[in-house]
C-alpha positions in Angstrom: 37.5 13.1 -18.5 35.8 16.3 -19.7 37.2 19.8 -19.4 34.3 20.8 -17.6 35.0 18.1 -14.8 38.6 19.1 -14.8 37.7 23.0 -13.9 35.7 21.8 -11.3 38.8 20.8 -9.2 40.2 22.8 -6.7 43.6 24.0 -6.9 44.4 25.5 -3.6 46.6 22.9 -1.3 46.1 22.2 1.8 48.5 20.3 4.1 48.8 21.0 7.7 49.6 24.6 8.2 50.9 25.2 4.7 48.6 26.5 1.9 49.5 26.1 -1.9 48.1 28.0 -5.1 49.0 25.4 -7.7 51.8 24.3 -5.9 54.9 23.1 -7.9 57.3 20.7 -6.4 60.8 19.4 -6.6 60.4 15.7 -6.8 62.8 13.3 -5.1 65.7 12.0 -6.8 68.0 10.0 -5.2 72.2 11.2 -5.5 70.5 14.7 -6.6 67.7 16.5 -3.8 70.3 16.1 -1.0 70.1 19.3 1.5 72.2 22.0 -0.8 69.9 21.1 -3.7 66.9 21.4 -1.9 67.8 24.9 -0.3 69.1 26.1 -3.6 65.6 25.3 -5.4 63.9 26.4 -2.0 65.6 29.5 -2.0 64.7 30.6 -5.9 60.7 30.2 -4.4 60.1 26.3 -5.2 56.9 25.5 -3.3 57.5 22.7 -1.9 61.2 20.1 -1.9 61.5 16.6 -0.8 64.2 14.6 0.6 66.2 11.8 -1.4 64.2 8.5 -0.9 65.0 7.9 3.4 65.0 3.8 3.5 63.3 3.2 6.7 64.6 0.2 8.2 68.1 1.4 7.5 67.7 5.2 8.9 66.5 3.6 12.1 69.3 1.0 12.2 71.9 3.9 12.3 72.7 4.4 8.5 74.4 7.5 8.1 74.0 7.8 4.6 69.9 8.1 5.4 70.4 10.6 8.4 71.9 12.8 5.7 69.1 12.5 3.3 66.6 12.9 5.9 68.2 16.2 7.0 66.1 19.6 7.0 67.8 22.3 9.1 66.4 25.8 7.0 63.5 24.1 4.8 60.3 24.9 5.4 58.1 22.9 4.8 60.5 19.8 5.4 58.9 16.7 3.6 61.2 13.7 4.3 60.1 10.7 1.5 60.5 7.1 3.4 60.4 4.3 1.6 59.8 0.5 2.9 58.1 -2.9 2.6 57.3 -3.3 6.4 54.5 -1.5 8.1 56.5 -1.5 11.6 60.0 0.0 10.0 57.6 2.7 7.9 55.7 3.2 11.0 58.7 3.8 13.3 60.3 5.8 10.7 57.4 8.3 10.1 57.3 9.0 14.1 61.2 9.6 13.7 61.4 12.0 11.2 58.2 13.8 12.9 60.3 14.1 16.3 63.4 15.4 14.0 61.2 18.0 12.5 59.3 16.9 9.5 56.4 18.9 8.4 55.3 16.6 6.1 55.8 12.2 5.5 55.8 11.1 1.7 55.3 7.6 1.0 57.6 6.0 -2.1 55.5 3.5 -4.3 56.9 4.8 -7.4 60.8 4.3 -7.3 61.1 2.0 -10.4 64.7 0.8 -9.6 65.8 -2.9 -9.4 67.8 -2.4 -5.9 64.4 -1.1 -4.5 61.7 -3.3 -6.3 63.2 -6.2 -5.8 63.2 -5.7 -2.2 59.7 -5.1 -2.2 59.5 -1.3 -1.8 58.9 1.4 -4.1 56.8 0.4 -7.4 56.9 -3.0 -6.2 54.2 -2.2 -3.5 51.7 -2.0 -6.6 51.7 -5.3 -7.2 49.9 -5.9 -3.6 47.2 -3.0 -2.8 46.4 -4.5 0.3 49.9 -5.0 1.4 50.5 -1.3 0.6 47.8 0.0 2.6 49.2 -1.7 5.6 52.0 0.3 4.9 49.9 3.6 4.5 47.6 2.8 7.8 51.2 2.4 9.7 52.8 6.1 9.0 49.3 7.8 8.9 48.4 6.4 12.5 52.1 7.1 13.4 52.8 10.9 12.9 49.9 14.1 13.5 51.7 15.7 10.3 50.3 15.0 6.8 51.0 12.1 5.0 51.2 12.1 1.2 52.1 9.2 -1.3 53.7 9.3 -4.3 53.3 6.7 -6.8 53.0 5.3 -10.8 50.6 4.4 -12.9 51.0 0.9 -11.8 53.6 -2.2 -12.3 53.0 -2.7 -15.5 50.6 -1.9 -18.7 48.5 -4.5 -17.8 47.7 -3.6 -14.5 47.4 -0.2 -14.4 46.1 0.5 -10.9 47.0 3.8 -9.5 42.9 4.9 -9.2 42.6 2.2 -7.0 45.6 2.6 -4.9 44.5 6.3 -5.0 41.4 5.7 -3.9 42.2 3.2 -1.1 45.0 5.8 0.4 43.0 8.1 0.4 40.0 6.4 2.5 42.7 5.7 5.1 43.9 9.4 5.8 46.5 10.2 2.7 46.5 14.2 2.4 47.5 14.3 -1.1 48.6 11.9 -4.0 51.5 12.1 -6.2 51.2 10.3 -10.0 54.1 9.9 -12.3 52.6 8.8 -15.7 54.7 5.7 -16.6 53.9 2.6 -15.5 56.9 1.1 -13.3 58.3 -1.3 -16.7 58.9 1.9 -18.6 61.6 2.9 -16.4 62.1 7.1 -17.9 61.6 5.9 -21.3 59.1 7.3 -23.9 56.9 10.1 -22.8 55.2 10.3 -19.4 51.4 10.0 -20.0 49.8 12.9 -18.3 46.2 12.0 -19.7 46.1 8.5 -17.6 46.7 10.6 -14.7 43.3 12.2 -15.0 41.3 8.7 -14.0 43.0 9.4 -10.7 41.4 12.8 -10.4 37.9 11.0 -11.1 38.7 8.7 -8.0 39.8 10.5 -5.4 39.2 14.6 -3.8 42.2 15.5 -2.1 44.9 17.0 -3.8 46.6 15.3 -6.8 49.6 16.5 -8.2 51.4 15.2 -11.6 54.5 14.3 -12.6 56.6 13.5 -15.5 58.5 15.2 -18.6 57.8 18.5 -17.3 60.9 20.9 -18.8 59.3 24.1 -19.6 56.2 26.5 -19.1 54.4 24.8 -21.8 54.9 21.2 -20.3 53.2 22.7 -17.1 50.3 23.9 -19.0 49.9 20.7 -21.0 50.6 18.7 -17.8 47.5 20.0 -15.8 45.1 20.3 -18.6 45.5 16.6 -19.3 45.3 15.6 -16.3 43.3 17.8 -14.2 45.9 17.8 -11.2 45.9 20.7 -8.7 49.7 21.6 -9.1 52.5 19.6 -11.0 56.4 17.9 -9.4 59.3 18.4 -11.5 62.2 16.1 -11.3 64.8 15.6 -14.0 64.0 18.9 -15.7 65.4 20.6 -13.0 68.9 18.9 -13.0 71.0 21.8 -14.0 68.3 24.0 -13.9 67.3 24.2 -9.6 65.7 27.5 -10.3 62.9 25.5 -12.9 60.1 24.6 -10.0 60.7 28.4 -8.7 60.4 29.6 -12.4 57.5 27.8 -12.8 55.3 28.7 -10.0 56.1 32.3 -10.5 54.5 31.6 -14.3 51.1 30.2 -12.7 51.2 33.4 -10.2 51.8 35.8 -13.1 52.6 34.8 -16.3 56.3 35.7 -16.4 58.5 33.1 -18.0 61.5 33.9 -16.2 64.1 31.7 -17.8 66.9 31.6 -14.7 70.2 33.5 -13.8 72.5 34.1 -16.4 76.3 35.4 -16.8 77.8 35.9 -13.5 74.7 35.8 -11.7 74.6 31.6 -13.0 78.1 31.7 -12.6 77.5 32.4 -8.5 75.2 30.2 -8.0 76.7 27.1 -9.6 79.9 28.2 -7.3 77.8 28.4 -4.1 76.3 25.0 -4.9 79.5 23.8 -5.2 80.7 25.0 -1.8 77.3 23.7 0.0 78.1 20.5 -1.3 81.5 20.1 -0.1 80.3 21.5 3.4 77.8 19.4 3.1 79.8 16.0 2.3 83.1 17.3 3.3 86.1 18.3 0.8 86.8 15.1 -0.9 83.2 13.5 -1.5 81.9 17.4 -2.0 83.8 17.6 -5.1 83.1 14.3 -6.3 79.1 14.9 -5.9 79.0 18.2 -7.3 80.5 16.6 -10.9 77.5 15.6 -12.3 75.6 19.2 -11.0 78.4 20.8 -12.8 77.6 18.6 -16.2 74.1 19.3 -16.1 74.8 23.3 -15.2 77.1 23.3 -18.2 74.3 21.6 -20.5 71.9 23.7 -19.9 73.9 27.1 -20.3 74.4 25.4 -24.0 70.9 24.4 -24.2 70.1 27.8 -23.1 72.8 29.9 -25.6 71.1 27.9 -28.3 74.2 27.3 -29.8 78.0 28.4 -30.2 79.9 30.0 -32.4 82.4 28.8 -34.9 85.7 27.6 -33.8 84.4 27.8 -29.9 83.0 24.0 -29.8 86.3 22.2 -29.2 87.5 25.0 -26.6 84.2 24.6 -24.5 84.0 20.8 -24.8 87.9 21.0 -23.4 87.0 23.6 -20.7 84.2 20.9 -19.7 86.3 18.2 -19.6 88.8 20.0 -17.8 86.2 20.8 -14.9 84.6 17.7 -14.3 87.9 16.2 -13.9 89.4 18.7 -11.3 90.1 17.7 -7.8 91.1 21.4 -6.8 88.1 23.5 -5.5 89.9 26.7 -6.4 90.7 25.5 -10.2 87.1 24.3 -10.5 85.3 27.5 -9.4 87.5 29.5 -11.6 87.1 27.3 -14.6 83.1 27.5 -14.1 83.4 31.0 -14.1 85.1 31.5 -17.4 83.1 28.2 -19.4 80.1 29.8 -18.5 81.4 33.4 -19.3 82.7 31.8 -22.7 79.0 29.7 -23.5 77.2 32.8 -22.8 79.5 35.1 -25.4 79.4 32.2 -28.0 75.6 32.0 -28.4 75.0 35.4 -28.8 78.2 35.6 -31.5 76.3 32.5 -33.2 72.3 33.7 -33.0 74.0 37.7 -34.3 75.4 35.4 -37.3 72.6 33.5 -37.8 70.4 36.7 -37.4 72.9 38.4 -40.6 72.9 35.6 -42.3 68.9 35.2 -42.4 69.8 39.1 -43.1 71.8 38.3 -46.3 69.1 35.6 -47.7 66.5 37.8 -47.8 68.2 40.3 -49.3 69.6 38.3 -52.1 65.6 36.8 -52.4 64.5 40.3 -52.8 67.2 41.4 -55.3 
């Protein structure tokens, strides 16, 4: 696909009453993008956030977890992602989601997890496009809100059929397509093939969102240049950095490379997220659900610090372990503040030491 063709693609995305210029979307991630996480990402300025995958039949059968996943109070737009293998259940679930306030319905045809694909949901639907189209038609016909579709490149390297599925989905009324640049058999291994997404761009005229391995501003530029997409979706890169979709959206709009909150501001974000999880799940389950997020926040802070001063690594590792094992909320919150402060101070000390060492080396060479 030539750069000239890519430049002809409009980047203004309209979905119902919502309009976005080069949208940056928080990806649906099971066990991650619950309501507290989505609210937090949205509060920083993410253009769009998507629920965890909601199993259509289980939700309609009254499953409490699916009901919790589908919640979107306080979010605009509220995007519900549905998964399933039967048109009847998908259509009814879409209708229920709209009745419960969903502004956009997203269909999952990209999840690679075995527990999903063995039930012929998620990415398994890419093995039978006629069946997949039946599900899409059922959802589109059930609602008045926009319907979007998330997929992979294909089931495996021998069946890269994302362009065909996207073309057929557009023909039956899908308003936007998101493509993760891997096949299902790759899971999350290797690097996403951003250039392969460009073949989907050639097949459709509706908005296209590119997904896979976006972790910073350079990745954001590269995935759009390679794919010709109108916007991008961020998944694992936002773990521990819920501000990343907003930061990249800001970068597209004004060129600013905002790195997210630091110091006390970062500690306030982490503590507020911890409290929101306890409120959402209850005091016991909330603490357990927060542990992975705390680990991601700590690891992201360490990466941002660029290193630690000599002698601090052991103390940091000990504090990290103690926080992730603790069950008392007050202890956890106090520990988080202390640990993030130590990481930031240690990073500054390490940077100062490295700078002094470099100056000494240069002085020695000059002598």
